[in-house]
N, CA, C and O of each residue as an XYZ file, in Angstrom:
516
protein
N       0.829     -1.192      0.000
C       0.000      0.000      0.000
C       0.874      1.256      0.000
O       1.954      1.283      0.590
N       0.385      2.274     -0.665
C       1.099      3.536     -0.728
C       0.656      4.434      0.423
O      -0.537      4.586      0.685
N       1.640      5.027      1.107
C       1.331      5.915      2.215
C       0.968      7.310      1.712
O       0.166      8.008      2.333
N       1.552      7.710      0.601
C       1.321      9.047      0.040
C       0.719      8.900     -1.349
O       0.643      7.792     -1.882
N       0.291     10.011     -1.937
C      -0.219      9.907     -3.312
C       0.866      9.352     -4.235
O       2.038      9.694     -4.081
N       0.495      8.510     -5.183
C       1.479      7.969     -6.115
C       2.084      9.076     -6.980
O       1.418     10.051     -7.326
N       3.347      8.902     -7.316
C       4.050      9.840     -8.182
C       4.110      9.271     -9.589
O       4.547      8.140     -9.802
N       3.666     10.069    -10.537
C       3.614      9.683    -11.934
C       4.546     10.590    -12.727
O       4.435     11.814    -12.655
N       5.465      9.992    -13.483
C       6.379     10.745    -14.326
C       5.878     10.698    -15.763
O       5.798      9.627    -16.363
N       5.542     11.858    -16.312
C       5.061     11.983    -17.682
C       6.246     12.402    -18.545
O       6.785     13.495    -18.378
N       6.649     11.532    -19.465
C       7.817     11.789    -20.302
C       7.404     11.860    -21.757
O       7.003     10.860    -22.353
N       7.505     13.054    -22.323
C       7.124     13.271    -23.715
C       7.796     14.553    -24.183
O       7.883     15.515    -23.420
N       8.271     14.582    -25.422
C       8.929     15.782    -25.925
C       7.938     16.858    -26.364
O       8.346     17.970    -26.701
N       6.652     16.545    -26.364
C       5.612     17.509    -26.711
C       5.123     18.195    -25.438
O       4.400     17.600    -24.638
N       5.528     19.460    -25.258
C       5.209     20.210    -24.045
C       3.702     20.270    -23.801
O       3.247     20.038    -22.681
N       2.927     20.579    -24.839
C       1.478     20.725    -24.681
C       0.838     19.408    -24.256
O      -0.095     19.406    -23.453
N       1.327     18.290    -24.785
C       0.791     16.981    -24.412
C       1.095     16.677    -22.945
O       0.232     16.182    -22.220
N       2.326     16.974    -22.504
C       2.694     16.768    -21.090
C       1.790     17.573    -20.177
O       1.279     17.058    -19.182
N       1.592     18.846    -20.519
C       0.772     19.729    -19.702
C      -0.687     19.262    -19.667
O      -1.335     19.307    -18.621
N      -1.193     18.818    -20.811
C      -2.571     18.320    -20.881
C      -2.739     17.097    -19.985
O      -3.698     17.009    -19.218
N      -1.798     16.152    -20.087
C      -1.874     14.956    -19.236
C      -1.787     15.328    -17.761
O      -2.528     14.791    -16.938
N      -0.898     16.233    -17.431
C      -0.753     16.648    -16.035
C      -2.057     17.226    -15.510
O      -2.488     16.883    -14.409
N      -2.689     18.101    -16.287
C      -3.942     18.696    -15.865
C      -5.062     17.682    -15.722
O      -5.966     17.858    -14.906
N      -5.003     16.625    -16.511
C      -6.026     15.584    -16.473
C      -5.792     14.608    -15.313
O      -6.748     14.083    -14.744
N      -4.521     14.363    -14.963
C      -4.197     13.313    -13.997
C      -4.067     13.798    -12.553
O      -4.308     13.022    -11.628
N      -3.697     15.041    -12.341
C      -3.565     15.528    -10.968
C      -4.869     15.446    -10.182
O      -4.834     15.107     -8.999
N      -6.020     15.742    -10.791
C      -7.274     15.616    -10.040
C      -7.592     14.172     -9.603
O      -8.462     13.960     -8.759
N      -6.892     13.188    -10.175
C      -7.075     11.792     -9.754
C      -6.354     11.522     -8.437
O      -6.442     10.417     -7.902
N      -5.647     12.509     -7.914
C      -4.907     12.311     -6.675
C      -3.476     11.879     -6.917
O      -2.839     11.321     -6.024
N      -2.960     12.130     -8.113
C      -1.592     11.746     -8.455
C      -0.660     12.942     -8.369
O      -1.023     14.058     -8.742
N       0.530     12.698     -7.879
C       1.585     13.708     -7.920
C       2.267     13.532     -9.271
O       2.792     12.456     -9.557
N       2.269     14.563    -10.102
C       2.824     14.423    -11.438
C       4.131     15.190    -11.575
O       4.273     16.312    -11.087
N       5.081     14.554    -12.251
C       6.347     15.180    -12.597
C       6.474     15.089    -14.108
O       5.929     14.176    -14.727
N       7.197     16.041    -14.706
C       7.295     16.107    -16.157
C       8.740     16.019    -16.614
O       9.640     16.585    -15.994
N       8.947     15.294    -17.719
C      10.266     15.209    -18.353
C      10.081     15.359    -19.853
O       9.128     14.831    -20.427
N      11.004     16.086    -20.486
C      10.908     16.338    -21.913
C      11.610     15.319    -22.777
O      11.444     15.308    -23.996
N      12.405     14.451    -22.139
C      13.085     13.399    -22.893
C      13.533     12.294    -21.939
O      13.395     12.413    -20.722
N      14.069     11.222    -22.511
C      14.459     10.062    -21.715
C      15.569     10.340    -20.726
O      15.558      9.798    -19.620
N      16.534     11.181    -21.101
C      17.626     11.492    -20.183
C      17.106     12.223    -18.950
O      17.503     11.919    -17.825
N      16.219     13.186    -19.170
C      15.623     13.914    -18.047
C      14.801     12.963    -17.172
O      14.817     13.073    -15.946
N      14.091     12.040    -17.798
C      13.298     11.053    -17.049
C      14.202     10.214    -16.149
O      13.867      9.977    -14.988
N      15.338      9.764    -16.668
C      16.261      8.951    -15.869
C      16.801      9.733    -14.679
O      16.969      9.175    -13.595
N      17.075     11.018    -14.873
C      17.549     11.857    -13.765
C      16.475     11.952    -12.677
O      16.781     11.858    -11.488
N      15.233     12.136    -13.083
C      14.135     12.253    -12.119
C      13.925     10.929    -11.386
O      13.745     10.920    -10.168
N      13.945      9.824    -12.107
C      13.779      8.501    -11.479
C      14.904      8.252    -10.477
O      14.696      7.590     -9.460
N      16.088      8.778    -10.759
C      17.227      8.601     -9.861
C      17.132      9.387     -8.574
O      17.767      9.028     -7.583
N      16.344     10.465     -8.569
C      16.300     11.300     -7.359
C      14.931     11.376     -6.692
O      14.827     11.873     -5.571
N      13.885     10.898     -7.348
C      12.524     10.977     -6.816
C      11.952      9.575     -6.615
O      12.408      8.610     -7.229
N      10.964      9.481     -5.761
C      10.242      8.236     -5.564
C       9.116      8.191     -6.594
O       8.068      8.805     -6.394
N       9.326      7.474     -7.683
C       8.375      7.407     -8.793
C       7.644      6.069     -8.743
O       8.265      5.026     -8.540
N       6.325      6.099     -8.930
C       5.519      4.881     -8.881
C       5.065      4.396    -10.249
O       4.685      3.236    -10.405
N       5.103      5.283    -11.242
C       4.669      4.917    -12.584
C       5.265      5.901    -13.576
O       5.365      7.095    -13.294
N       5.666      5.390    -14.752
C       6.203      6.257    -15.800
C       5.358      6.114    -17.061
O       5.048      5.006    -17.498
N       4.992      7.256    -17.633
C       4.423      7.296    -18.976
C       5.563      7.699    -19.893
O       6.210      8.722    -19.669
N       5.813      6.903    -20.924
C       6.925      7.163    -21.833
C       6.442      7.263    -23.271
O       5.797      6.348    -23.784
N       6.758      8.383    -23.919
C       6.524      8.490    -25.346
C       7.605      7.678    -26.052
O       8.755      7.670    -25.612
N       7.259      7.010    -27.117
C       8.226      6.200    -27.843
C       9.237      7.067    -28.578
O      10.440      6.818    -28.500
N       8.761      8.082    -29.290
C       9.630      8.860    -30.172
C      10.008     10.190    -29.536
O       9.244     11.155    -29.555
N      11.237     10.208    -28.962
C      11.759     11.407    -28.312
C      13.217     11.577    -28.721
O      13.875     10.614    -29.114
N      13.720     12.813    -28.625
C      15.150     13.009    -28.886
C      15.988     12.401    -27.754
O      15.477     12.146    -26.663
N      17.229     12.181    -28.014
C      18.216     11.639    -27.074
C      17.997     10.158    -26.815
O      18.824      9.342    -27.223
N      16.916      9.784    -26.154
C      16.592      8.371    -25.896
C      15.138      8.124    -26.263
O      14.266      8.924    -25.924
N      14.873      7.032    -26.948
C      13.484      6.675    -27.234
C      12.832      6.160    -25.950
O      13.505      5.939    -24.943
N      11.536      5.976    -26.001
C      10.846      5.401    -24.855
C      11.368      4.014    -24.520
O      11.527      3.680    -23.345
N      11.637      3.203    -25.536
C      12.162      1.851    -25.287
C      13.566      1.897    -24.702
O      13.882      1.122    -23.800
N      14.415      2.794    -25.201
C      15.767      2.920    -24.651
C      15.711      3.375    -23.192
O      16.464      2.884    -22.351
N      14.824      4.302    -22.906
C      14.652      4.779    -21.531
C      14.158      3.646    -20.641
O      14.666      3.452    -19.537
N      13.179      2.907    -21.116
C      12.647      1.770    -20.354
C      13.733      0.738    -20.083
O      13.817      0.196    -18.981
N      14.553      0.468    -21.072
C      15.641     -0.501    -20.888
C      16.597     -0.047    -19.784
O      17.035     -0.862    -18.972
N      16.920      1.244    -19.748
C      17.806      1.765    -18.703
C      17.130      1.759    -17.336
O      17.779      1.470    -16.331
N      15.843      2.074    -17.283
C      15.103      2.016    -16.021
C      15.132      0.590    -15.482
O      15.315      0.388    -14.281
N      14.956     -0.383    -16.338
C      14.925     -1.788    -15.912
C      16.241     -2.246    -15.291
O      16.251     -3.220    -14.537
N      17.345     -1.575    -15.586
C      18.636     -1.954    -15.010
C      18.685     -1.702    -13.506
O      19.451     -2.351    -12.793
N      17.862     -0.749    -13.014
C      17.879     -0.507    -11.570
C      16.514     -0.625    -10.907
O      16.418     -0.510     -9.685
N      15.457     -0.852    -11.680
C      14.133     -1.074    -11.088
C      13.344     -2.008    -11.998
O      12.831     -1.595    -13.038
N      13.257     -3.246    -11.600
C      12.640     -4.257    -12.468
C      11.120     -4.289    -12.379
O      10.476     -4.938    -13.203
N      10.528     -3.601    -11.395
C       9.069     -3.687    -11.228
C       8.319     -2.376    -11.448
O       7.089     -2.383    -11.481
N       9.010     -1.265    -11.598
C       8.352      0.023    -11.800
C       7.455     -0.049    -13.036
O       7.948     -0.285    -14.139
N       6.147      0.150    -12.866
C       5.270      0.060    -14.027
C       5.508      1.215    -15.003
O       5.601      2.378    -14.613
N       5.601      0.852    -16.278
C       5.829      1.823    -17.347
C       4.787      1.612    -18.432
O       4.506      0.483    -18.834
N       4.224      2.709    -18.896
C       3.250      2.679    -19.987
C       3.889      3.399    -21.165
O       4.240      4.575    -21.071
N       4.037      2.688    -22.268
C       4.638      3.249    -23.471
C       3.533      3.777    -24.383
O       2.544      3.089    -24.637
N       3.710      4.998    -24.870
C       2.759      5.633    -25.782
C       3.454      5.853    -27.120
O       4.597      6.307    -27.160
N       2.765      5.531    -28.220
C       3.394      5.730    -29.522
C       2.373      5.979    -30.618
O       1.338      5.317    -30.696
N       2.691      6.951    -31.462
C       1.851      7.217    -32.631
C       2.190      6.227    -33.740
O       1.398      6.040    -34.664
N       3.350      5.595    -33.660
C       3.773      4.660    -34.698
C       4.013      3.278    -34.141
O       5.143      2.789    -34.137
N       2.964      2.653    -33.677
C       3.112      1.311    -33.116
C       3.270      0.286    -34.223
O       2.567      0.315    -35.233
N       4.209     -0.616    -34.009
C       4.327     -1.760    -34.902
C       4.661     -2.984    -34.053
O       4.906     -2.871    -32.852
N       4.668     -4.137    -34.682
C       4.883     -5.383    -33.941
C       6.228     -5.411    -33.221
O       6.330     -5.958    -32.123
N       7.257     -4.829    -33.825
C       8.585     -4.828    -33.214
C       8.599     -4.002    -31.924
O       9.179     -4.425    -30.923
N       7.966     -2.833    -31.945
C       7.897     -1.985    -30.745
C       7.125     -2.703    -29.645
O       7.550     -2.711    -28.490
N       6.005     -3.300    -29.996
C       5.191     -4.016    -29.005
C       5.959     -5.203    -28.431
O       5.929     -5.438    -27.223
N       6.647     -5.950    -29.292
C       7.434     -7.109    -28.841
C       8.533     -6.668    -27.876
O       8.721     -7.276    -26.822
N       9.250     -5.617    -28.238
C      10.344     -5.141    -27.391
C       9.801     -4.591    -26.062
O      10.396     -4.821    -25.009
N       8.696     -3.881    -26.109
C       8.086     -3.360    -24.877
C       7.685     -4.510    -23.958
O       7.871     -4.426    -22.744
N       7.142     -5.569    -24.519
C       6.773     -6.739    -23.722
C       7.997     -7.418    -23.130
O       7.957     -7.863    -21.984
N       9.085     -7.507    -23.889
C      10.338     -8.090    -23.377
C      10.864     -7.292    -22.188
O      11.424     -7.856    -21.248
N      10.678     -5.978    -22.240
C      11.133     -5.102    -21.159
C      10.100     -4.955    -20.045
O      10.268     -4.153    -19.126
N       9.043     -5.732    -20.143
C       7.995     -5.777    -19.123
C       7.284     -4.435    -18.926
O       7.009     -4.020    -17.801
N       6.996     -3.772    -20.045
C       6.155     -2.578    -19.976
C       4.791     -3.015    -19.470
O       4.313     -4.089    -19.836
N       4.162     -2.209    -18.642
C       2.832     -2.572    -18.152
C       1.837     -2.587    -19.294
O       0.978     -3.465    -19.373
N       1.959     -1.599    -20.188
C       1.029     -1.497    -21.304
C       1.664     -0.670    -22.416
O       2.575      0.124    -22.180
N       1.165     -0.872    -23.622
C       1.553     -0.061    -24.777
C       0.259      0.507    -25.357
O      -0.644     -0.237    -25.740
N       0.186      1.830    -25.415
C      -1.034      2.490    -25.898
C      -0.741      3.300    -27.149
O       0.298      3.953    -27.243
N      -1.658      3.258    -28.113
C      -1.472      4.045    -29.333
C      -1.818      5.513    -29.092
O      -2.729      5.828    -28.327
N      -1.087      6.395    -29.747
C      -1.435      7.816    -29.755
C      -2.179      8.087    -31.043
O      -1.814      7.523    -32.075
N      -3.196      8.914    -31.035
C      -3.685      9.644    -29.867
C      -4.405      8.709    -28.898
O      -5.108      7.782    -29.300
N      -4.211      8.979    -27.628
C      -4.794      8.164    -26.574
C      -6.009      8.906    -26.009
O      -5.996     10.131    -25.884
N      -7.032      8.166    -25.676
C      -8.216      8.811    -25.097
C      -8.041      8.980    -23.588
O      -7.209      8.325    -22.961
N      -8.835      9.859    -23.040
C      -8.833     10.088    -21.584
C      -9.127      8.779    -20.851
O      -8.447      8.440    -19.883
N     -10.138      8.049    -21.312
C     -10.487      6.778    -20.670
C      -9.361      5.765    -20.757
O      -9.052      5.098    -19.770
N      -8.742      5.639    -21.924
C      -7.654      4.670    -22.084
C      -6.533      4.941    -21.081
O      -6.064      4.028    -20.402
N      -6.115      6.187    -20.996
C      -4.973      6.508    -20.146
C      -5.327      6.409    -18.667
O      -4.541      5.873    -17.886
N      -6.492      6.913    -18.266
C      -6.826      6.874    -16.841
C      -7.096      5.446    -16.366
O      -6.685      5.075    -15.266
N      -7.769      4.657    -17.166
C      -8.032      3.261    -16.784
C      -6.726      2.484    -16.671
O      -6.538      1.714    -15.730
N      -5.826      2.685    -17.627
C      -4.544      1.963    -17.607
C      -3.699      2.374    -16.412
O      -3.062      1.526    -15.787
N      -3.684      3.665    -16.085
C      -2.919      4.147    -14.927
C      -3.497      3.570    -13.634
O      -2.753      3.084    -12.783
N      -4.812      3.623    -13.487
C      -5.441      3.066    -12.279
C      -5.132      1.575    -12.129
O      -4.828      1.101    -11.034
N      -5.214      0.854    -13.227
C      -4.946     -0.580    -13.208
C      -3.492     -0.868    -12.823
O      -3.226     -1.763    -12.020
N      -2.567     -0.121    -13.386
C      -1.147     -0.312    -13.070
C      -0.867     -0.042    -11.596
O      -0.150     -0.807    -10.951
N      -1.424      1.031    -11.064
C      -1.202      1.375     -9.656
C      -1.895      0.384     -8.728
O      -1.364      0.044     -7.671
N      -3.062     -0.072     -9.114
C      -3.778     -1.054     -8.296
C      -3.042     -2.391     -8.267
O      -2.850     -2.976     -7.201
N      -2.636     -2.867     -9.424
C      -1.943     -4.164     -9.481
C      -0.580     -4.145     -8.826
O      -0.172     -5.126     -8.205
N       0.135     -3.024     -8.963
C       1.501     -2.953     -8.436
C       1.546     -2.597     -6.958
O       2.367     -3.130     -6.212
N       0.658     -1.687     -6.532
C       0.745     -1.162     -5.167
C      -0.530     -1.336     -4.352
O      -0.544     -0.994     -3.170
N      -1.582     -1.848     -4.936
C      -2.848     -1.949     -4.221
C      -3.554     -0.615     -4.071
O      -4.442     -0.477     -3.230
N      -3.165      0.388     -4.889
C      -3.754      1.726     -4.818
C      -5.143      1.713     -5.440
O      -5.324      1.222     -6.554
N      -6.103      2.239     -4.738
C      -7.472      2.269     -5.250
C      -8.002      3.690     -5.278
O      -9.159      3.936     -4.936
N      -7.146      4.635     -5.691
C      -7.525      6.047     -5.736
C      -8.670      6.266     -6.624
O      -9.123      7.401     -6.780
């Protein structure tokens, strides 16, 4: 069980998309942090207590899959949701190998993202926010 509100890291190179997700998810009782690329996400994961990561697939510096692979080197259970406008079988296969909680196509609906986040937090931490 989580003692405090879960921390969600939103990682996407699209500023407006990050801000939109943050505005949509904070009212769910989530503490949201924002990263513009995979390197920034890794820095935040290294210094903050993060409970879930949303990762865009196509970002500068590190892709979502590259970021997920690096996260897995020091946290094998942190739930990660990969978002991509260009999903293909190879991306889905690799995300599954890296134990992504879910892979969602962009554009993603409000219901898709909120249901997936709730499910990930419930299954991983017993959170029923």
